[in-house]
N, C-alpha and C positions, 0 to 999 in steps of 0.2 A: 278545483283548487286554484286560488288566485295566482297570477303569474309571479308576483314577488315571493310568495311562499314557496313556489316551485324552485325559484332561483336560490332561495336560502337553503332549501333541502339539497339541491345539487351542489352548492358551494360547500356545505357541511360534509356531504359524501366525498367530494373531491379532496377536502382537507384530510379526512380520515384515510383515504386511499394513499395519499402522499406520505402521511406519517407511517403507514404500514410498509410502504416501499422503502423508506429510510431505515426503518427497523430491520427489514429483511436484508438490506445491504450491509448494515452494521453487524449483522449476525453471520455474514459470509466472510470467513477469515481470509480467503484468497483474494477476494475483491478489496477488502480492507488493506491487505498487504500490498496489493498493486497500487492502491491510492497512496500509501505511505512511500513506496518506492518512487512513484512519480513526484511526490512533494519533496522528499528529502534527497533523492539520488538522481533524479532524471535530468537535472541541469547539467550534470557531468557524465553520467553513466548511461549506456543503453540499458533499458529496463525490460526489454522484450526478448523473444527468442531470436530475433533477427535485427540487423541494423548496426550502425556504428555509434560509438559513444560521442556525444557532443564535444567533450574534452578529449583531445587526442591521447592523453596519457592515462585516461580512466578506463579500466577494463570493463567490458560489459558484465552486467550482473549475472548473466546466464553462465558465466565461467567462475563465479565465486565459490562454487562447490569444490573447485580444484585447490583453493587456498584455505578454505574454512570448512570444518566439519559442520554440516548443516544440522546434525543432531544436537550439537552444542551451541549453535548460532544464537538462539534466543537468549540463553544465559549470557553469552559474550556481549551481545548488543545491549542487554539491560544493565550490564556492568560498565559499559562505555567502550566504544571502538576508537582506537587511536591508529593513525596511519603515519608512516614515515614521510609521506608526501606532503609538502608544505601547502598545497592547495586543498587538501582534504581536511574538512573540519572534524572536530570530535563529535561523535553522536552517542547519545544515551537514550534508550527507549524504555518505556514501561514494559514489563515482561509480556503482558498480553499483546501489545503492539509488536514487539520483537518476534513473538511467536507467529503472529499473522504475517509479518514480513517474511519470515522463514518459510511459512507455508506457501506463500506466493513464489518465492525463489525456487522452491522445489519444482514448481510447474514449468519453469523456463530453463532449467539446467541442460546443458549440452550433454 
């Protein structure tokens, strides 16, 4: 097989493997929830089982189960979450995203 044809086949195979990897990650609700936590919460809140929150007044997400019923969390987040804290923005997630975030939060609760 000519070298260029080999290179084209390898490139096509790598592209397919990358797409399959993205699809597998998108189908993992906990990984997706962690990515959402990092993107939307990580600037202020600790998003893992250990460590301090970057914003001193922001509680770590591993303790959110003390304040919110995680069984009801996805519905609450899809309806919109308001906080009395002036630095906390309002969040509203699509239900599948809120469910994935909840699934991740369950993995880190104290």
